C-alpha positions in Angstrom: -0.1 -0.3 0.0 3.1 2.3 0.1 3.2 2.5 -3.3 0.1 4.0 -3.5 0.3 6.5 -1.1 4.2 7.5 -2.8 2.0 7.6 -6.2 -0.5 10.6 -4.5 2.0 12.0 -3.3 3.9 12.8 -6.3 0.9 13.1 -8.2 -0.3 16.0 -6.2 3.4 17.7 -5.7 3.1 17.6 -9.5 -0.5 19.3 -9.8 0.6 22.0 -7.3 3.9 22.4 -9.3 2.0 22.8 -12.6 -0.5 25.0 -10.9 1.7 27.8 -9.9 3.6 27.6 -13.1 0.5 28.7 -14.4 0.5 31.0 -11.7 -3.3 29.9 -10.8 -4.5 29.4 -7.3 -6.3 26.4 -5.8 -9.7 28.1 -6.3 -8.8 28.8 -9.9 -7.8 25.5 -10.7 -10.6 24.5 -9.3 -13.0 26.5 -11.4 -11.0 25.4 -14.4 -11.2 22.0 -13.5 -14.8 21.8 -12.6 -13.5 19.6 -9.3 -13.7 21.7 -5.6 -11.3 23.5 -4.0 -11.1 21.0 -1.6 -10.6 18.3 -3.4 -8.1 20.4 -5.1 -6.5 20.5 -1.8 -6.5 16.9 -0.5 -5.0 16.1 -4.4 -1.8 18.3 -3.7 -1.3 17.2 -0.2 -1.8 13.9 -1.3 -4.4 13.1 0.4 -6.9 11.4 -2.1 -6.8 9.5 -5.2 -8.3 10.9 -8.5 -10.1 8.9 -11.0 -9.0 9.0 -14.7 -12.1 11.5 -15.9 -10.6 14.2 -13.3 -7.0 13.7 -14.0 -8.1 14.5 -17.5 -9.9 17.6 -16.4 -6.8 18.3 -14.3 -4.4 17.9 -17.3 -6.5 20.4 -19.4 -6.7 22.8 -16.7 -3.0 23.0 -16.5 -2.6 22.7 -19.9 -0.2 19.3 -19.4 -0.6 15.8 -21.3 -2.1 13.7 -18.2 0.9 11.6 -18.0 2.8 14.8 -16.8 1.1 14.6 -13.6 2.8 11.5 -12.9 6.3 12.3 -14.0 9.0 15.5 -15.0 9.7 13.6 -18.3 7.1 12.9 -21.1 8.6 12.9 -24.6 6.8 14.6 -27.0 4.4 16.1 -24.0 2.7 19.6 -24.1 5.0 20.9 -21.6 9.0 21.5 -22.8 10.3 21.5 -19.5 14.4 21.0 -20.3 15.5 22.5 -17.3 13.7 20.2 -15.4 14.7 17.3 -16.8 18.5 18.2 -16.7 17.5 18.9 -12.9 16.0 15.6 -12.4 19.0 13.6 -14.2 21.6 15.3 -12.0 19.5 14.6 -9.0 18.5 11.1 -9.7 22.5 10.5 -9.3 22.7 11.8 -6.1 22.8 9.9 -2.7 19.7 10.4 -0.2 21.9 12.6 2.0 22.6 14.6 -0.7 19.3 14.7 -2.0 18.0 15.7 1.8 20.6 18.2 1.8 19.4 19.7 -1.6 15.5 19.4 -0.5 16.5 21.7 2.3 18.9 24.0 0.2 16.0 24.0 -1.9 13.2 25.1 0.7 15.1 27.8 2.2 15.6 29.4 -1.5 11.6 28.9 -2.2 11.0 31.1 1.6 12.9 33.5 0.6 11.1 34.4 -2.8 7.6 34.5 -1.1 
């Protein structure tokens, strides 16, 4: 069951990342997708699964291929993210300890932008 929880968390993080890339609030994504804002919050927090019709509605609202809500790399996807793909490849080579350090650095960097 841990794999399902991990997938829901990853899916939620990617939904949130694509929403922020589009400069949308959770309410705006809810309006654009026809999914309640409460459900958007639960999806982004990895607290609930999503059925296929809603995955498509989210993808349409975020202007991405539905597969891009599960992975950062989708050949021929609607969204070309070469910088993200390069960064992902570099991060994949790091140890867990190094990934933890990078994660903490990213958290600090993103907090300073708010």
